[in-house]
PDB file of N, H, CA, C and O in Angstrom:
ATOM      1  N   MET A   1     150.225  45.762  68.873  1.00  0.00           N
ATOM      2  CA  MET A   1     151.496  45.317  69.439  1.00  0.00           C
ATOM      3  C   MET A   1     152.432  44.971  68.299  1.00  0.00           C
ATOM      4  O   MET A   1     152.035  44.275  67.364  1.00  0.00           O
ATOM      5  N   SER A   2     153.637  45.431  68.357  1.00  0.00           N
ATOM      6  H   SER A   2     153.960  45.996  69.116  1.00  0.00           H
ATOM      7  CA  SER A   2     154.611  45.136  67.317  1.00  0.00           C
ATOM      8  C   SER A   2     155.190  43.743  67.519  1.00  0.00           C
ATOM      9  O   SER A   2     155.147  43.177  68.611  1.00  0.00           O
ATOM     10  N   ALA A   3     155.727  43.216  66.440  1.00  0.00           N
ATOM     11  H   ALA A   3     155.763  43.676  65.553  1.00  0.00           H
ATOM     12  CA  ALA A   3     156.325  41.881  66.507  1.00  0.00           C
ATOM     13  C   ALA A   3     157.553  41.908  67.407  1.00  0.00           C
ATOM     14  O   ALA A   3     158.277  42.901  67.466  1.00  0.00           O
ATOM     15  N   ALA A   4     157.771  40.812  68.097  1.00  0.00           N
ATOM     16  H   ALA A   4     157.183  40.005  68.049  1.00  0.00           H
ATOM     17  CA  ALA A   4     158.952  40.698  68.956  1.00  0.00           C
ATOM     18  C   ALA A   4     160.188  40.564  68.079  1.00  0.00           C
ATOM     19  O   ALA A   4     160.117  39.957  67.010  1.00  0.00           O
ATOM     20  N   PRO A   5     161.310  41.112  68.504  1.00  0.00           N
ATOM     21  CA  PRO A   5     162.538  40.965  67.726  1.00  0.00           C
ATOM     22  C   PRO A   5     163.030  39.522  67.770  1.00  0.00           C
ATOM     23  O   PRO A   5     162.673  38.759  68.668  1.00  0.00           O
ATOM     24  N   ALA A   6     163.845  39.163  66.799  1.00  0.00           N
ATOM     25  H   ALA A   6     164.135  39.783  66.070  1.00  0.00           H
ATOM     26  CA  ALA A   6     164.446  37.826  66.802  1.00  0.00           C
ATOM     27  C   ALA A   6     165.377  37.720  67.997  1.00  0.00           C
ATOM     28  O   ALA A   6     165.956  38.720  68.422  1.00  0.00           O
ATOM     29  N   TRP A   7     165.528  36.527  68.540  1.00  0.00           N
ATOM     30  H   TRP A   7     165.059  35.715  68.194  1.00  0.00           H
ATOM     31  CA  TRP A   7     166.436  36.338  69.667  1.00  0.00           C
ATOM     32  C   TRP A   7     167.266  35.088  69.454  1.00  0.00           C
ATOM     33  O   TRP A   7     166.922  34.219  68.653  1.00  0.00           O
ATOM     34  N   LEU A   8     168.351  35.016  70.178  1.00  0.00           N
ATOM     35  H   LEU A   8     168.630  35.722  70.829  1.00  0.00           H
ATOM     36  CA  LEU A   8     169.276  33.899  70.068  1.00  0.00           C
ATOM     37  C   LEU A   8     168.784  32.725  70.900  1.00  0.00           C
ATOM     38  O   LEU A   8     167.920  32.905  71.758  1.00  0.00           O
ATOM     39  N   PRO A   9     169.318  31.512  70.664  1.00  0.00           N
ATOM     40  CA  PRO A   9     168.929  30.351  71.478  1.00  0.00           C
ATOM     41  C   PRO A   9     169.122  30.621  72.969  1.00  0.00           C
ATOM     42  O   PRO A   9     170.001  31.390  73.360  1.00  0.00           O
ATOM     43  N   VAL A  10     168.311  29.997  73.780  1.00  0.00           N
ATOM     44  H   VAL A  10     167.597  29.373  73.462  1.00  0.00           H
ATOM     45  CA  VAL A  10     168.340  30.086  75.229  1.00  0.00           C
ATOM     46  C   VAL A  10     168.054  31.521  75.680  1.00  0.00           C
ATOM     47  O   VAL A  10     168.693  32.025  76.603  1.00  0.00           O
ATOM     48  N   HIS A  11     167.125  32.151  75.047  1.00  0.00           N
ATOM     49  H   HIS A  11     166.606  31.741  74.297  1.00  0.00           H
ATOM     50  CA  HIS A  11     166.699  33.485  75.434  1.00  0.00           C
ATOM     51  C   HIS A  11     165.228  33.455  75.821  1.00  0.00           C
ATOM     52  O   HIS A  11     164.513  32.498  75.525  1.00  0.00           O
ATOM     53  N   LEU A  12     164.798  34.493  76.472  1.00  0.00           N
ATOM     54  H   LEU A  12     165.379  35.271  76.713  1.00  0.00           H
ATOM     55  CA  LEU A  12     163.436  34.627  76.949  1.00  0.00           C
ATOM     56  C   LEU A  12     162.792  35.830  76.285  1.00  0.00           C
ATOM     57  O   LEU A  12     163.403  36.892  76.171  1.00  0.00           O
ATOM     58  N   ALA A  13     161.565  35.655  75.853  1.00  0.00           N
ATOM     59  H   ALA A  13     161.069  34.792  75.946  1.00  0.00           H
ATOM     60  CA  ALA A  13     160.792  36.780  75.331  1.00  0.00           C
ATOM     61  C   ALA A  13     159.555  36.917  76.202  1.00  0.00           C
ATOM     62  O   ALA A  13     158.990  35.921  76.654  1.00  0.00           O
ATOM     63  N   SER A  14     159.145  38.136  76.431  1.00  0.00           N
ATOM     64  H   SER A  14     159.604  38.945  76.064  1.00  0.00           H
ATOM     65  CA  SER A  14     157.999  38.382  77.299  1.00  0.00           C
ATOM     66  C   SER A  14     157.096  39.426  76.660  1.00  0.00           C
ATOM     67  O   SER A  14     157.563  40.451  76.163  1.00  0.00           O
ATOM     68  N   TRP A  15     155.797  39.152  76.681  1.00  0.00           N
ATOM     69  H   TRP A  15     155.418  38.320  77.085  1.00  0.00           H
ATOM     70  CA  TRP A  15     154.817  40.096  76.182  1.00  0.00           C
ATOM     71  C   TRP A  15     153.863  40.417  77.313  1.00  0.00           C
ATOM     72  O   TRP A  15     153.324  39.511  77.948  1.00  0.00           O
ATOM     73  N   ALA A  16     153.648  41.696  77.573  1.00  0.00           N
ATOM     74  H   ALA A  16     154.085  42.433  77.058  1.00  0.00           H
ATOM     75  CA  ALA A  16     152.726  42.098  78.644  1.00  0.00           C
ATOM     76  C   ALA A  16     151.294  41.738  78.279  1.00  0.00           C
ATOM     77  O   ALA A  16     150.534  41.277  79.130  1.00  0.00           O
ATOM     78  N   ALA A  17     150.926  41.941  77.044  1.00  0.00           N
ATOM     79  H   ALA A  17     151.544  42.316  76.352  1.00  0.00           H
ATOM     80  CA  ALA A  17     149.589  41.584  76.573  1.00  0.00           C
ATOM     81  C   ALA A  17     149.685  41.357  75.072  1.00  0.00           C
ATOM     82  O   ALA A  17     150.182  42.214  74.341  1.00  0.00           O
ATOM     83  N   ALA A  18     149.219  40.224  74.622  1.00  0.00           N
ATOM     84  H   ALA A  18     148.815  39.528  75.216  1.00  0.00           H
ATOM     85  CA  ALA A  18     149.255  39.926  73.196  1.00  0.00           C
ATOM     86  C   ALA A  18     148.118  38.970  72.862  1.00  0.00           C
ATOM     87  O   ALA A  18     148.085  37.853  73.377  1.00  0.00           O
ATOM     88  N   PRO A  19     147.188  39.385  72.011  1.00  0.00           N
ATOM     89  CA  PRO A  19     146.107  38.479  71.639  1.00  0.00           C
ATOM     90  C   PRO A  19     146.605  37.312  70.792  1.00  0.00           C
ATOM     91  O   PRO A  19     146.006  36.237  70.804  1.00  0.00           O
ATOM     92  N   LYS A  20     147.706  37.519  70.051  1.00  0.00           N
ATOM     93  H   LYS A  20     148.192  38.392  70.041  1.00  0.00           H
ATOM     94  CA  LYS A  20     148.290  36.459  69.227  1.00  0.00           C
ATOM     95  C   LYS A  20     149.810  36.535  69.335  1.00  0.00           C
ATOM     96  O   LYS A  20     150.389  37.620  69.392  1.00  0.00           O
ATOM     97  N   VAL A  21     150.431  35.388  69.362  1.00  0.00           N
ATOM     98  H   VAL A  21     149.960  34.507  69.316  1.00  0.00           H
ATOM     99  CA  VAL A  21     151.892  35.307  69.353  1.00  0.00           C
ATOM    100  C   VAL A  21     152.272  34.365  68.229  1.00  0.00           C
ATOM    101  O   VAL A  21     151.731  33.263  68.143  1.00  0.00           O
ATOM    102  N   HIS A  22     153.182  34.766  67.372  1.00  0.00           N
ATOM    103  H   HIS A  22     153.622  35.661  67.442  1.00  0.00           H
ATOM    104  CA  HIS A  22     153.634  33.943  66.253  1.00  0.00           C
ATOM    105  C   HIS A  22     155.077  33.522  66.512  1.00  0.00           C
ATOM    106  O   HIS A  22     155.958  34.366  66.678  1.00  0.00           O
ATOM    107  N   LEU A  23     155.308  32.219  66.544  1.00  0.00           N
ATOM    108  H   LEU A  23     154.592  31.534  66.409  1.00  0.00           H
ATOM    109  CA  LEU A  23     156.660  31.685  66.711  1.00  0.00           C
ATOM    110  C   LEU A  23     157.071  31.032  65.403  1.00  0.00           C
ATOM    111  O   LEU A  23     156.299  30.269  64.823  1.00  0.00           O
ATOM    112  N   ALA A  24     158.266  31.319  64.935  1.00  0.00           N
ATOM    113  H   ALA A  24     158.893  31.939  65.405  1.00  0.00           H
ATOM    114  CA  ALA A  24     158.742  30.737  63.688  1.00  0.00           C
ATOM    115  C   ALA A  24     160.201  30.332  63.840  1.00  0.00           C
ATOM    116  O   ALA A  24     160.984  31.009  64.506  1.00  0.00           O
ATOM    117  N   ALA A  25     160.551  29.220  63.212  1.00  0.00           N
ATOM    118  H   ALA A  25     159.915  28.670  62.671  1.00  0.00           H
ATOM    119  CA  ALA A  25     161.935  28.756  63.190  1.00  0.00           C
ATOM    120  C   ALA A  25     162.441  28.867  61.761  1.00  0.00           C
ATOM    121  O   ALA A  25     161.707  28.598  60.811  1.00  0.00           O
ATOM    122  N   HIS A  26     163.687  29.263  61.617  1.00  0.00           N
ATOM    123  H   HIS A  26     164.283  29.482  62.389  1.00  0.00           H
ATOM    124  CA  HIS A  26     164.287  29.400  60.299  1.00  0.00           C
ATOM    125  C   HIS A  26     165.521  28.518  60.230  1.00  0.00           C
ATOM    126  O   HIS A  26     166.259  28.399  61.208  1.00  0.00           O
ATOM    127  N   GLY A  27     165.746  27.906  59.090  1.00  0.00           N
ATOM    128  H   GLY A  27     165.147  28.003  58.295  1.00  0.00           H
ATOM    129  CA  GLY A  27     166.914  27.054  58.924  1.00  0.00           C
ATOM    130  C   GLY A  27     166.614  25.628  59.340  1.00  0.00           C
ATOM    131  O   GLY A  27     165.455  25.233  59.465  1.00  0.00           O
ATOM    132  N   ASP A  28     167.670  24.860  59.553  1.00  0.00           N
ATOM    133  H   ASP A  28     168.612  25.181  59.451  1.00  0.00           H
ATOM    134  CA  ASP A  28     167.540  23.438  59.855  1.00  0.00           C
ATOM    135  C   ASP A  28     167.695  23.110  61.329  1.00  0.00           C
ATOM    136  O   ASP A  28     167.710  21.935  61.696  1.00  0.00           O
ATOM    137  N   GLU A  29     167.809  24.118  62.182  1.00  0.00           N
ATOM    138  H   GLU A  29     167.797  25.072  61.883  1.00  0.00           H
ATOM    139  CA  GLU A  29     168.014  23.852  63.601  1.00  0.00           C
ATOM    140  C   GLU A  29     166.743  23.343  64.265  1.00  0.00           C
ATOM    141  O   GLU A  29     165.633  23.723  63.890  1.00  0.00           O
ATOM    142  N   THR A  30     166.924  22.475  65.261  1.00  0.00           N
ATOM    143  H   THR A  30     167.825  22.166  65.566  1.00  0.00           H
ATOM    144  CA  THR A  30     165.809  21.995  66.064  1.00  0.00           C
ATOM    145  C   THR A  30     165.371  23.108  67.006  1.00  0.00           C
ATOM    146  O   THR A  30     166.199  23.835  67.555  1.00  0.00           O
ATOM    147  N   VAL A  31     164.077  23.230  67.182  1.00  0.00           N
ATOM    148  H   VAL A  31     163.404  22.640  66.736  1.00  0.00           H
ATOM    149  CA  VAL A  31     163.536  24.272  68.057  1.00  0.00           C
ATOM    150  C   VAL A  31     162.839  23.620  69.241  1.00  0.00           C
ATOM    151  O   VAL A  31     161.986  22.750  69.065  1.00  0.00           O
ATOM    152  N   GLU A  32     163.199  24.034  70.428  1.00  0.00           N
ATOM    153  H   GLU A  32     163.892  24.741  70.571  1.00  0.00           H
ATOM    154  CA  GLU A  32     162.495  23.629  71.643  1.00  0.00           C
ATOM    155  C   GLU A  32     161.995  24.894  72.300  1.00  0.00           C
ATOM    156  O   GLU A  32     162.745  25.859  72.449  1.00  0.00           O
ATOM    157  N   ARG A  33     160.723  24.898  72.698  1.00  0.00           N
ATOM    158  H   ARG A  33     160.114  24.114  72.577  1.00  0.00           H
ATOM    159  CA  ARG A  33     160.161  26.105  73.276  1.00  0.00           C
ATOM    160  C   ARG A  33     159.143  25.755  74.347  1.00  0.00           C
ATOM    161  O   ARG A  33     158.591  24.655  74.384  1.00  0.00           O
ATOM    162  N   ALA A  34     158.920  26.703  75.190  1.00  0.00           N
ATOM    163  H   ALA A  34     159.368  27.596  75.160  1.00  0.00           H
ATOM    164  CA  ALA A  34     157.857  26.612  76.186  1.00  0.00           C
ATOM    165  C   ALA A  34     157.114  27.935  76.135  1.00  0.00           C
ATOM    166  O   ALA A  34     157.723  29.004  76.187  1.00  0.00           O
ATOM    167  N   LEU A  35     155.811  27.858  76.035  1.00  0.00           N
ATOM    168  H   LEU A  35     155.316  26.991  75.993  1.00  0.00           H
ATOM    169  CA  LEU A  35     154.982  29.056  76.013  1.00  0.00           C
ATOM    170  C   LEU A  35     154.092  29.008  77.240  1.00  0.00           C
ATOM    171  O   LEU A  35     153.255  28.116  77.376  1.00  0.00           O
ATOM    172  N   LEU A  36     154.274  29.961  78.123  1.00  0.00           N
ATOM    173  H   LEU A  36     154.954  30.686  78.012  1.00  0.00           H
ATOM    174  CA  LEU A  36     153.535  29.999  79.378  1.00  0.00           C
ATOM    175  C   LEU A  36     152.680  31.247  79.419  1.00  0.00           C
ATOM    176  O   LEU A  36     153.054  32.288  78.878  1.00  0.00           O
ATOM    177  N   GLY A  37     151.544  31.141  80.055  1.00  0.00           N
ATOM    178  H   GLY A  37     151.240  30.296  80.495  1.00  0.00           H
ATOM    179  CA  GLY A  37     150.682  32.303  80.197  1.00  0.00           C
ATOM    180  C   GLY A  37     149.992  32.274  81.540  1.00  0.00           C
ATOM    181  O   GLY A  37     149.902  31.228  82.182  1.00  0.00           O
ATOM    182  N   GLY A  38     149.512  33.407  81.954  1.00  0.00           N
ATOM    183  H   GLY A  38     149.586  34.257  81.432  1.00  0.00           H
ATOM    184  CA  GLY A  38     148.799  33.468  83.217  1.00  0.00           C
ATOM    185  C   GLY A  38     148.769  34.875  83.765  1.00  0.00           C
ATOM    186  O   GLY A  38     149.240  35.820  83.132  1.00  0.00           O
ATOM    187  N   GLN A  39     148.218  34.993  84.930  1.00  0.00           N
ATOM    188  H   GLN A  39     147.835  34.225  85.444  1.00  0.00           H
ATOM    189  CA  GLN A  39     148.141  36.281  85.601  1.00  0.00           C
ATOM    190  C   GLN A  39     149.520  36.667  86.134  1.00  0.00           C
ATOM    191  O   GLN A  39     150.296  35.791  86.517  1.00  0.00           O
ATOM    192  N   PRO A  40     149.832  37.943  86.165  1.00  0.00           N
ATOM    193  CA  PRO A  40     151.109  38.375  86.744  1.00  0.00           C
ATOM    194  C   PRO A  40     151.214  37.942  88.210  1.00  0.00           C
ATOM    195  O   PRO A  40     150.223  37.928  88.940  1.00  0.00           O
ATOM    196  N   VAL A  41     152.407  37.596  88.615  1.00  0.00           N
ATOM    197  H   VAL A  41     153.213  37.607  88.022  1.00  0.00           H
ATOM    198  CA  VAL A  41     152.651  37.179  89.991  1.00  0.00           C
ATOM    199  C   VAL A  41     152.649  38.416  90.883  1.00  0.00           C
ATOM    200  O   VAL A  41     153.289  39.420  90.572  1.00  0.00           O
ATOM    201  N   GLN A  42     151.939  38.332  91.971  1.00  0.00           N
ATOM    202  H   GLN A  42     151.419  37.516  92.224  1.00  0.00           H
ATOM    203  CA  GLN A  42     151.901  39.418  92.950  1.00  0.00           C
ATOM    204  C   GLN A  42     152.747  38.987  94.144  1.00  0.00           C
ATOM    205  O   GLN A  42     152.421  37.990  94.788  1.00  0.00           O
ATOM    206  N   GLY A  43     153.799  39.692  94.449  1.00  0.00           N
ATOM    207  H   GLY A  43     154.064  40.501  93.926  1.00  0.00           H
ATOM    208  CA  GLY A  43     154.616  39.347  95.601  1.00  0.00           C
ATOM    209  C   GLY A  43     155.909  38.670  95.218  1.00  0.00           C
ATOM    210  O   GLY A  43     156.331  38.697  94.062  1.00  0.00           O
ATOM    211  N   ASP A  44     156.537  38.055  96.222  1.00  0.00           N
ATOM    212  H   ASP A  44     156.194  38.033  97.161  1.00  0.00           H
ATOM    213  CA  ASP A  44     157.845  37.432  96.050  1.00  0.00           C
ATOM    214  C   ASP A  44     157.752  36.152  95.239  1.00  0.00           C
ATOM    215  O   ASP A  44     156.729  35.468  95.246  1.00  0.00           O
ATOM    216  N   VAL A  45     158.832  35.838  94.541  1.00  0.00           N
ATOM    217  H   VAL A  45     159.664  36.393  94.535  1.00  0.00           H
ATOM    218  CA  VAL A  45     158.985  34.578  93.828  1.00  0.00           C
ATOM    219  C   VAL A  45     160.304  33.983  94.295  1.00  0.00           C
ATOM    220  O   VAL A  45     161.357  34.603  94.140  1.00  0.00           O
ATOM    221  N   LEU A  46     160.252  32.788  94.864  1.00  0.00           N
ATOM    222  H   LEU A  46     159.397  32.285  94.990  1.00  0.00           H
ATOM    223  CA  LEU A  46     161.443  32.113  95.374  1.00  0.00           C
ATOM    224  C   LEU A  46     161.748  30.924  94.480  1.00  0.00           C
ATOM    225  O   LEU A  46     160.852  30.154  94.134  1.00  0.00           O
ATOM    226  N   LEU A  47     163.013  30.775  94.106  1.00  0.00           N
ATOM    227  H   LEU A  47     163.741  31.400  94.387  1.00  0.00           H
ATOM    228  CA  LEU A  47     163.449  29.694  93.232  1.00  0.00           C
ATOM    229  C   LEU A  47     164.465  28.829  93.950  1.00  0.00           C
ATOM    230  O   LEU A  47     165.334  29.330  94.662  1.00  0.00           O
ATOM    231  N   SER A  48     164.348  27.526  93.755  1.00  0.00           N
ATOM    232  H   SER A  48     163.641  27.118  93.176  1.00  0.00           H
ATOM    233  CA  SER A  48     165.350  26.589  94.248  1.00  0.00           C
ATOM    234  C   SER A  48     165.289  25.353  93.372  1.00  0.00           C
ATOM    235  O   SER A  48     164.343  24.571  93.462  1.00  0.00           O
ATOM    236  N   GLY A  49     166.303  25.169  92.518  1.00  0.00           N
ATOM    237  H   GLY A  49     167.072  25.804  92.445  1.00  0.00           H
ATOM    238  CA  GLY A  49     166.279  24.052  91.582  1.00  0.00           C
ATOM    239  C   GLY A  49     165.059  24.171  90.690  1.00  0.00           C
ATOM    240  O   GLY A  49     164.820  25.231  90.112  1.00  0.00           O
ATOM    241  N   PRO A  50     164.278  23.097  90.567  1.00  0.00           N
ATOM    242  CA  PRO A  50     163.097  23.152  89.707  1.00  0.00           C
ATOM    243  C   PRO A  50     161.865  23.738  90.393  1.00  0.00           C
ATOM    244  O   PRO A  50     160.795  23.805  89.788  1.00  0.00           O
ATOM    245  N   PHE A  51     162.001  24.155  91.626  1.00  0.00           N
ATOM    246  H   PHE A  51     162.871  24.101  92.118  1.00  0.00           H
ATOM    247  CA  PHE A  51     160.838  24.592  92.403  1.00  0.00           C
ATOM    248  C   PHE A  51     160.706  26.111  92.419  1.00  0.00           C
ATOM    249  O   PHE A  51     161.694  26.831  92.558  1.00  0.00           O
ATOM    250  N   VAL A  52     159.486  26.578  92.277  1.00  0.00           N
ATOM    251  H   VAL A  52     158.683  25.992  92.164  1.00  0.00           H
ATOM    252  CA  VAL A  52     159.161  28.005  92.314  1.00  0.00           C
ATOM    253  C   VAL A  52     157.976  28.166  93.248  1.00  0.00           C
ATOM    254  O   VAL A  52     156.914  27.586  93.018  1.00  0.00           O
ATOM    255  N   MET A  53     158.152  28.942  94.286  1.00  0.00           N
ATOM    256  H   MET A  53     159.014  29.413  94.472  1.00  0.00           H
ATOM    257  CA  MET A  53     157.087  29.143  95.276  1.00  0.00           C
ATOM    258  C   MET A  53     157.049  30.603  95.709  1.00  0.00           C
ATOM    259  O   MET A  53     157.898  31.409  95.329  1.00  0.00           O
ATOM    260  N   ASP A  54     156.035  30.918  96.518  1.00  0.00           N
ATOM    261  H   ASP A  54     155.345  30.263  96.826  1.00  0.00           H
ATOM    262  CA  ASP A  54     155.868  32.295  96.979  1.00  0.00           C
ATOM    263  C   ASP A  54     156.310  32.516  98.416  1.00  0.00           C
ATOM    264  O   ASP A  54     156.460  33.658  98.852  1.00  0.00           O
ATOM    265  N   ARG A  55     156.518  31.431  99.155  1.00  0.00           N
ATOM    266  H   ARG A  55     156.396  30.504  98.801  1.00  0.00           H
ATOM    267  CA  ARG A  55     156.941  31.573 100.554  1.00  0.00           C
ATOM    268  C   ARG A  55     158.000  30.517 100.863  1.00  0.00           C
ATOM    269  O   ARG A  55     157.956  29.418 100.311  1.00  0.00           O
ATOM    270  N   PRO A  56     158.955  30.845 101.743  1.00  0.00           N
ATOM    271  CA  PRO A  56     160.027  29.893 102.060  1.00  0.00           C
ATOM    272  C   PRO A  56     159.504  28.549 102.558  1.00  0.00           C
ATOM    273  O   PRO A  56     160.047  27.507 102.192  1.00  0.00           O
ATOM    274  N   GLU A  57     158.467  28.555 103.380  1.00  0.00           N
ATOM    275  H   GLU A  57     158.025  29.402 103.677  1.00  0.00           H
ATOM    276  CA  GLU A  57     157.960  27.284 103.906  1.00  0.00           C
ATOM    277  C   GLU A  57     157.348  26.415 102.812  1.00  0.00           C
ATOM    278  O   GLU A  57     157.428  25.189 102.890  1.00  0.00           O
ATOM    279  N   ARG A  58     156.748  27.015 101.807  1.00  0.00           N
ATOM    280  H   ARG A  58     156.684  28.011 101.744  1.00  0.00           H
ATOM    281  CA  ARG A  58     156.212  26.234 100.683  1.00  0.00           C
ATOM    282  C   ARG A  58     157.342  25.659  99.838  1.00  0.00           C
ATOM    283  O   ARG A  58     157.238  24.541  99.332  1.00  0.00           O
ATOM    284  N   LEU A  59     158.411  26.415  99.687  1.00  0.00           N
ATOM    285  H   LEU A  59     158.496  27.323 100.098  1.00  0.00           H
ATOM    286  CA  LEU A  59     159.567  25.945  98.940  1.00  0.00           C
ATOM    287  C   LEU A  59     160.198  24.745  99.636  1.00  0.00           C
ATOM    288  O   LEU A  59     160.507  23.742  98.992  1.00  0.00           O
ATOM    289  N   GLU A  60     160.388  24.844 100.932  1.00  0.00           N
ATOM    290  H   GLU A  60     160.137  25.658 101.455  1.00  0.00           H
ATOM    291  CA  GLU A  60     160.961  23.724 101.694  1.00  0.00           C
ATOM    292  C   GLU A  60     160.041  22.510 101.649  1.00  0.00           C
ATOM    293  O   GLU A  60     160.521  21.381 101.542  1.00  0.00           O
ATOM    294  N   ARG A  61     158.744  22.718 101.729  1.00  0.00           N
ATOM    295  H   ARG A  61     158.354  23.635 101.816  1.00  0.00           H
ATOM    296  CA  ARG A  61     157.779  21.609 101.672  1.00  0.00           C
ATOM    297  C   ARG A  61     157.852  20.908 100.316  1.00  0.00           C
ATOM    298  O   ARG A  61     157.822  19.679 100.253  1.00  0.00           O
ATOM    299  N   ALA A  62     157.946  21.677  99.236  1.00  0.00           N
ATOM    300  H   ALA A  62     157.970  22.676  99.287  1.00  0.00           H
ATOM    301  CA  ALA A  62     158.050  21.085  97.902  1.00  0.00           C
ATOM    302  C   ALA A  62     159.315  20.241  97.781  1.00  0.00           C
ATOM    303  O   ALA A  62     159.280  19.152  97.208  1.00  0.00           O
ATOM    304  N   LYS A  63     160.432  20.736  98.314  1.00  0.00           N
ATOM    305  H   LYS A  63     160.461  21.621  98.779  1.00  0.00           H
ATOM    306  CA  LYS A  63     161.680  19.965  98.251  1.00  0.00           C
ATOM    307  C   LYS A  63     161.579  18.683  99.069  1.00  0.00           C
ATOM    308  O   LYS A  63     162.059  17.633  98.641  1.00  0.00           O
ATOM    309  N   ARG A  64     160.957  18.763 100.245  1.00  0.00           N
ATOM    310  H   ARG A  64     160.567  19.616 100.592  1.00  0.00           H
ATOM    311  CA  ARG A  64     160.770  17.553 101.071  1.00  0.00           C
ATOM    312  C   ARG A  64     159.846  16.559 100.373  1.00  0.00           C
ATOM    313  O   ARG A  64     160.120  15.359 100.354  1.00  0.00           O
ATOM    314  N   ASP A  65     158.756  17.060  99.802  1.00  0.00           N
ATOM    315  H   ASP A  65     158.533  18.035  99.818  1.00  0.00           H
ATOM    316  CA  ASP A  65     157.819  16.178  99.101  1.00  0.00           C
ATOM    317  C   ASP A  65     158.492  15.479  97.930  1.00  0.00           C
ATOM    318  O   ASP A  65     158.282  14.286  97.711  1.00  0.00           O
ATOM    319  N   PHE A  66     159.300  16.218  97.179  1.00  0.00           N
ATOM    320  H   PHE A  66     159.470  17.187  97.357  1.00  0.00           H
ATOM    321  CA  PHE A  66     159.995  15.612  96.051  1.00  0.00           C
ATOM    322  C   PHE A  66     160.985  14.563  96.532  1.00  0.00           C
ATOM    323  O   PHE A  66     161.022  13.451  96.004  1.00  0.00           O
ATOM    324  N   ALA A  67     161.791  14.915  97.536  1.00  0.00           N
ATOM    325  H   ALA A  67     161.761  15.818  97.964  1.00  0.00           H
ATOM    326  CA  ALA A  67     162.785  13.975  98.071  1.00  0.00           C
ATOM    327  C   ALA A  67     162.118  12.734  98.645  1.00  0.00           C
ATOM    328  O   ALA A  67     162.695  11.647  98.603  1.00  0.00           O
ATOM    329  N   GLY A  68     160.908  12.881  99.180  1.00  0.00           N
ATOM    330  H   GLY A  68     160.440  13.764  99.213  1.00  0.00           H
ATOM    331  CA  GLY A  68     160.179  11.755  99.747  1.00  0.00           C
ATOM    332  C   GLY A  68     159.400  10.949  98.727  1.00  0.00           C
ATOM    333  O   GLY A  68     158.692  10.012  99.097  1.00  0.00           O
ATOM    334  N   GLY A  69     159.513  11.291  97.445  1.00  0.00           N
ATOM    335  H   GLY A  69     160.088  12.052  97.144  1.00  0.00           H
ATOM    336  CA  GLY A  69     158.843  10.526  96.400  1.00  0.00           C
ATOM    337  C   GLY A  69     157.368  10.864  96.220  1.00  0.00           C
ATOM    338  O   GLY A  69     156.664  10.150  95.507  1.00  0.00           O
ATOM    339  N   ARG A  70     156.889  11.919  96.841  1.00  0.00           N
ATOM    340  H   ARG A  70     157.461  12.499  97.421  1.00  0.00           H
ATOM    341  CA  ARG A  70     155.471  12.257  96.741  1.00  0.00           C
ATOM    342  C   ARG A  70     155.117  13.030  95.473  1.00  0.00           C
ATOM    343  O   ARG A  70     153.961  13.399  95.268  1.00  0.00           O
ATOM    344  N   MET A  71     156.122  13.275  94.618  1.00  0.00           N
ATOM    345  H   MET A  71     157.061  12.975  94.784  1.00  0.00           H
ATOM    346  CA  MET A  71     155.866  13.936  93.330  1.00  0.00           C
ATOM    347  C   MET A  71     156.223  13.024  92.170  1.00  0.00           C
ATOM    348  O   MET A  71     156.277  13.473  91.025  1.00  0.00           O
ATOM    349  N   GLY A  72     156.462  11.774  92.443  1.00  0.00           N
ATOM    350  H   GLY A  72     156.418  11.409  93.373  1.00  0.00           H
ATOM    351  CA  GLY A  72     156.868  10.852  91.391  1.00  0.00           C
ATOM    352  C   GLY A  72     158.370  10.915  91.160  1.00  0.00           C
ATOM    353  O   GLY A  72     159.084  11.653  91.841  1.00  0.00           O
ATOM    354  N   ARG A  73     158.835  10.145  90.206  1.00  0.00           N
ATOM    355  H   ARG A  73     158.255   9.546  89.654  1.00  0.00           H
ATOM    356  CA  ARG A  73     160.266  10.093  89.887  1.00  0.00           C
ATOM    357  C   ARG A  73     160.447  10.240  88.385  1.00  0.00           C
ATOM    358  O   ARG A  73     159.615   9.781  87.602  1.00  0.00           O
ATOM    359  N   LEU A  74     161.537  10.884  87.987  1.00  0.00           N
ATOM    360  H   LEU A  74     162.213  11.257  88.623  1.00  0.00           H
ATOM    361  CA  LEU A  74     161.895  11.019  86.584  1.00  0.00           C
ATOM    362  C   LEU A  74     163.182  10.253  86.337  1.00  0.00           C
ATOM    363  O   LEU A  74     164.164  10.429  87.057  1.00  0.00           O
ATOM    364  N   GLU A  75     163.176   9.405  85.322  1.00  0.00           N
ATOM    365  H   GLU A  75     162.378   9.262  84.737  1.00  0.00           H
ATOM    366  CA  GLU A  75     164.377   8.653  84.965  1.00  0.00           C
ATOM    367  C   GLU A  75     165.497   9.615  84.579  1.00  0.00           C
ATOM    368  O   GLU A  75     165.266  10.566  83.833  1.00  0.00           O
ATOM    369  N   GLY A  76     166.691   9.378  85.074  1.00  0.00           N
ATOM    370  H   GLY A  76     166.878   8.605  85.680  1.00  0.00           H
ATOM    371  CA  GLY A  76     167.850  10.166  84.699  1.00  0.00           C
ATOM    372  C   GLY A  76     168.036  11.457  85.468  1.00  0.00           C
ATOM    373  O   GLY A  76     169.028  12.156  85.259  1.00  0.00           O
ATOM    374  N   VAL A  77     167.100  11.798  86.360  1.00  0.00           N
ATOM    375  H   VAL A  77     166.294  11.230  86.530  1.00  0.00           H
ATOM    376  CA  VAL A  77     167.238  13.019  87.152  1.00  0.00           C
ATOM    377  C   VAL A  77     168.004  12.657  88.418  1.00  0.00           C
ATOM    378  O   VAL A  77     167.560  11.794  89.175  1.00  0.00           O
ATOM    379  N   PRO A  78     169.150  13.303  88.667  1.00  0.00           N
ATOM    380  CA  PRO A  78     170.019  12.883  89.765  1.00  0.00           C
ATOM    381  C   PRO A  78     169.598  13.334  91.160  1.00  0.00           C
ATOM    382  O   PRO A  78     170.331  13.069  92.113  1.00  0.00           O
ATOM    383  N   PHE A  79     168.478  13.987  91.327  1.00  0.00           N
ATOM    384  H   PHE A  79     167.883  14.202  90.553  1.00  0.00           H
ATOM    385  CA  PHE A  79     168.077  14.425  92.666  1.00  0.00           C
ATOM    386  C   PHE A  79     166.678  13.963  92.983  1.00  0.00           C
ATOM    387  O   PHE A  79     166.168  14.238  94.069  1.00  0.00           O
TER     388      PHE A  79
END
């Protein structure tokens, strides 16, 4: 697998299969990153705010659970 090209801030890189991934920062800028892995999603993906689900009823349930405090609270989050 060839190395991924450089990308600008707030960009996404995706590798279909990679035994190793090398992340490097250059210069004095702060770097924030998230590295996620897993099996490919089969089927629909529904997004609403911070919630990602596979079916509309699960998405609505997650929003109700969050609004009802069943997922905890984060300081400074307005919803």
